C-alpha positions in Angstrom: -19.3 15.7 139.6 -22.1 13.7 138.1 -21.9 10.1 137.1 -22.0 11.1 133.4 -19.3 13.7 133.9 -17.0 11.5 136.0 -13.5 11.9 134.6 -10.6 9.6 135.2 -8.0 12.3 135.9 -4.4 11.5 134.9 -3.3 12.5 138.4 -5.3 9.7 140.0 -7.2 7.3 138.0 -11.3 -1.0 147.4 -12.8 -7.2 148.0 -15.0 -9.3 150.8 -13.1 -4.6 150.0 -13.7 -3.0 147.0 -16.7 -6.9 146.3 -17.7 -10.9 148.1 -18.4 -6.8 145.2 -15.2 -1.0 146.7 -16.1 -9.0 147.0 -14.6 -12.3 149.8 -13.3 -6.0 147.1 -8.2 -11.3 148.6 -9.8 -14.8 148.7 -11.3 -16.8 151.6 -8.9 -16.1 154.4 -6.8 -14.0 152.1 -7.9 -10.4 151.7 -10.0 -9.7 148.7 -9.6 -6.2 147.3 -12.1 -3.4 147.1 -13.8 -6.1 144.9 -14.3 -8.8 147.4 -15.8 -6.4 149.9 -18.5 -5.7 147.4 -19.5 -9.3 146.8 -19.5 -10.2 150.4 -21.8 -7.3 151.0 -24.0 -7.9 148.0 -24.5 -11.6 147.7 -23.6 -13.0 151.1 -25.1 -12.0 154.4 -22.6 -9.8 156.3 -23.2 -10.8 159.9 -23.3 -8.0 162.5 -22.6 -8.6 166.1 -25.3 -7.6 168.5 -24.4 -4.0 169.5 -24.0 -3.3 173.2 -26.5 -1.0 174.8 -25.5 2.6 174.1 -23.7 1.8 170.9 -26.8 2.1 168.7 -26.5 5.9 168.7 -22.9 5.8 167.6 -23.8 3.4 164.8 -26.7 5.7 163.7 -24.3 8.7 163.8 -21.8 6.9 161.6 -24.5 5.8 159.2 -26.0 9.3 158.9 -22.5 10.7 158.3 -21.9 8.2 155.5 -25.3 9.0 153.9 -24.6 12.7 154.1 -21.3 12.2 152.3 -23.0 10.9 149.2 -23.4 13.8 146.7 -27.0 13.0 145.8 -27.4 16.4 144.1 -24.7 15.4 141.5 -26.4 12.1 140.5 -29.2 11.4 138.1 -32.7 10.9 139.4 -32.6 7.2 138.6 -29.3 6.7 140.5 -30.5 8.7 143.5 -33.5 6.4 143.7 -31.4 3.3 143.6 -29.0 4.5 146.3 -31.6 5.9 148.6 -33.7 2.7 148.4 -30.7 0.9 150.0 -29.2 3.4 152.4 -32.5 4.6 153.8 -33.6 1.1 154.9 -30.6 -1.3 154.8 -30.9 -4.8 156.0 -27.4 -4.4 157.3 -25.1 -1.4 157.8 -21.5 -1.9 158.6 -18.5 0.5 158.9 -15.3 -1.4 158.2 -12.1 -0.5 160.1 -10.5 2.8 159.3 -7.1 2.1 157.7 -4.1 4.3 157.3 -1.6 3.4 154.6 1.3 5.0 152.8 0.4 5.4 149.2 0.9 7.8 146.2 -2.5 9.5 145.7 -2.6 8.8 142.0 -1.9 5.1 142.5 -4.5 4.9 145.3 -7.3 6.4 143.2 -6.4 4.3 140.2 -6.5 1.0 142.1 -9.8 2.0 143.8 -11.4 2.6 140.4 -9.8 -0.4 138.7 -9.8 -3.2 141.3 -9.3 -5.8 138.5 -5.6 -4.8 138.6 -5.2 -5.9 142.2 -7.3 -9.0 141.6 -5.1 -9.9 138.6 -2.0 -9.6 140.8 -3.6 -12.0 143.3 -4.4 -14.4 140.5 -0.7 -14.4 139.6 0.1 -15.2 143.2 -2.5 -18.0 143.3 -4.4 -16.7 146.3 -7.8 -15.9 144.9 -10.6 -17.4 142.8 -12.2 -14.0 142.3 -13.0 -13.0 138.7 -13.7 -9.5 137.4 -14.8 -8.5 133.9 -15.0 -4.9 133.1 -18.2 -4.1 131.1 -17.9 -0.4 130.8 -15.8 2.7 131.8 -17.5 2.7 135.2 -19.0 -0.9 135.5 -17.8 -4.4 135.9 -19.0 -7.9 136.8 -17.5 -9.9 139.6 -17.6 -13.4 140.9 -15.9 -14.8 144.0 -15.8 -18.4 142.8 -17.9 -19.6 145.7 -21.5 -18.7 144.7 -21.5 -14.9 144.7 -21.9 -12.9 141.5 -22.6 -9.2 141.1 -22.8 -6.2 138.8 -20.9 -3.2 140.2 -21.1 0.4 139.1 -19.0 3.4 140.1 -21.7 6.0 140.3 -19.6 8.8 141.7 -15.9 9.4 142.1 -13.5 12.2 143.1 -10.2 12.2 144.9 -11.8 12.0 148.3 -15.1 10.1 147.7 -16.1 7.0 145.7 -19.6 5.6 145.7 -20.3 2.1 144.3 -23.6 0.5 143.7 -23.9 -3.2 143.2 -26.6 -5.8 142.6 -25.9 -9.5 143.0 -26.8 -12.8 144.3 -25.5 -15.7 146.3 -26.3 -19.4 145.7 -24.4 -22.1 147.5 -24.2 -24.6 150.4 -24.4 -21.9 153.1 -28.0 -21.0 152.3 -29.2 -23.6 149.8 -31.3 -21.0 148.1 -30.6 -18.1 145.7 -30.5 -14.9 147.7 -30.4 -11.6 145.9 -29.5 -8.2 147.2 -28.2 -4.7 146.6 -25.3 -2.8 148.1 -24.1 0.7 148.4 -20.4 1.3 149.4 -19.0 4.7 150.3 -15.3 5.1 150.4 -13.9 8.3 152.0 -10.2 9.0 151.6 -8.2 11.7 153.3 -4.5 12.5 152.6 -1.8 13.8 154.8 1.9 14.4 154.3 5.0 14.0 156.6 7.9 16.3 156.7 9.8 14.1 154.2 6.8 14.5 151.8 5.6 10.9 152.2 1.9 10.7 151.7 -0.5 8.7 153.9 -4.1 7.9 153.0 -6.8 7.3 155.6 -9.6 5.2 154.2 -13.1 4.7 155.7 -15.5 2.3 154.0 -19.2 2.3 154.9 -21.4 -0.6 153.6 -25.2 -0.6 153.2 -26.7 -4.0 152.3 -30.3 -4.7 151.4 -31.3 -8.4 151.1 -34.3 -9.5 149.1 -35.1 -12.5 151.4 -36.5 -11.8 154.9 -35.2 -15.2 156.1 -31.7 -14.4 154.8 -31.8 -11.0 156.6 -32.7 -12.7 159.9 -29.9 -15.3 159.4 -27.4 -12.5 158.6 -28.2 -10.7 161.8 -27.8 -13.9 163.9 -24.6 -15.3 162.5 -22.7 -12.8 164.6 -19.3 -11.6 163.5 -18.1 -14.6 161.5 -18.6 -12.9 158.1 -18.5 -9.4 159.3 -15.0 -9.8 160.8 -13.9 -11.6 157.7 -15.0 -8.6 155.6 -13.1 -6.3 158.1 -10.0 -8.4 157.7 -10.2 -8.5 153.9 -10.6 -4.7 153.6 -7.6 -4.1 155.9 -5.4 -6.5 154.1 -6.5 -5.2 150.7 -5.6 -1.6 151.6 -2.3 -2.9 152.9 -1.6 -4.7 149.6 -2.5 -1.5 147.8 0.1 0.3 149.8 2.7 -2.4 148.9 2.0 -1.8 145.2 2.4 1.9 145.6 5.7 1.6 147.5 7.0 -1.0 145.0 6.3 1.5 142.2 8.3 4.1 144.2 11.3 2.0 144.9 11.3 -0.9 142.3 10.2 0.8 139.1 11.6 -1.9 136.8 9.8 -4.6 138.7 6.5 -2.9 138.5 6.9 -2.3 134.8 7.6 -6.0 134.4 4.6 -6.9 136.5 2.3 -4.7 134.4 3.4 -6.7 131.3 2.4 -9.9 133.1 -1.2 -8.8 133.9 -3.3 -10.8 131.4 -6.8 -10.4 132.7 -7.3 -6.7 132.3 -7.8 -4.5 129.3 -4.8 -3.1 127.5 -5.8 0.6 128.2 -6.0 -0.2 131.9 -2.7 -2.0 131.9 -1.0 0.8 130.0 -2.4 3.4 132.4 -1.2 1.4 135.4 2.3 1.2 133.9 2.2 5.0 133.2 1.1 5.8 136.8 3.8 3.5 138.2 6.4 5.4 136.2 5.1 8.7 137.5 5.1 7.4 141.1 8.7 6.3 140.7 9.7 9.7 139.3 8.1 11.6 142.2 9.9 9.2 144.6 13.2 10.1 143.0 12.5 13.8 143.4 11.7 13.3 147.1 14.9 11.3 147.5 16.8 14.2 145.9 15.3 16.6 148.4 13.2 18.4 145.8 9.6 19.6 146.3 7.0 17.3 144.8 3.8 18.6 143.2 0.9 17.0 145.0 -1.7 18.2 142.5 -5.2 18.7 144.0 -4.4 16.9 147.2 -4.8 19.0 150.3 -1.9 18.1 152.5 -1.6 18.5 156.3 1.5 17.5 158.2 1.3 14.5 160.6 3.5 13.9 163.6 3.7 10.1 163.4 4.1 7.7 160.6 1.6 4.8 160.7 3.4 1.5 160.4 1.9 -0.6 157.6 3.0 -4.1 157.2 1.5 -7.0 155.2 -0.4 -9.7 156.9 0.8 -13.4 156.8 -1.4 -14.0 153.7 0.6 -11.4 151.8 4.1 -12.6 152.8 6.1 -13.3 149.7 4.0 -10.9 147.7 7.1 -8.8 147.1 8.2 -11.5 144.6 5.6 -10.0 142.3 7.5 -6.8 142.0 10.9 -8.4 141.1 12.0 -7.8 137.5 12.8 -11.5 137.2 9.8 -13.7 138.0 10.3 -16.7 140.4 11.0 -20.1 138.8 8.2 -21.8 140.7 4.6 -20.5 141.1 4.2 -18.4 144.2 2.1 -20.1 146.9 1.0 -18.2 149.9 0.3 -19.7 153.3 -3.5 -20.1 153.8 
């Protein structure tokens, strides 16, 4: 589907995982959702560890696979040019760790397309300085509160593929000079179902970064894995948190509805849609509990023999308090 025809389907409307712009897409050592992954990529040099001999071919294969998954034929000429300018000659290419989480497909797609919902939850938890301001149906501005700002656009989206394009800059003590750059992020999602009808989502995020400053590019490639590993960690923790939200919707419907009402940094239509999807997720969970067949819509399901175990990292411990119908008396503080 083209960027102009992109539809936010009722069945399924990242951070540094969805921005540090799909930013740093929770905060610092805390995972930053598909938003922090973007910003880390766009405005801050994502360091890449020197590849061992023989690994270059594997990296090139992954890179080509990610490029080939972008539906260029369904994009406008202007958008094709912007994306190709980055993916054809990136300063840095990085494939983040593949993650497997339990999540309702509709909730997963919605949170990928509206990372501000996740970020607002983190704000309530007091674990992030990230700010996101939606500027259009498929665009938003993001800031990590540490010198990175960026404009992000969802240029393509279907249930299995989301392509984000971001332009941003970093200015702060790490580089002492304004550094600009562009980023293309390709998120591929596959769905599988167990015998009890639980749905698992496998996410793969490929990141192409093009920096404007040659000196920054050299620095990025010599800082080794410091920032790169941080981006990996943030993406993994962000997807795990997404899974927590989905599972809370399935088992603690009243708490999710209460939480939706507390989200104060997102638009009302987005907040209402989140509440609606949470209700639908809870209804489908009730049907599964009763042993009834659940309609999975357009999701192609394949059975899996093992259930990946997804647990929250230490940064997310205590996050379940968000999903309680009665908020805690004291502000939630996570261990940093």
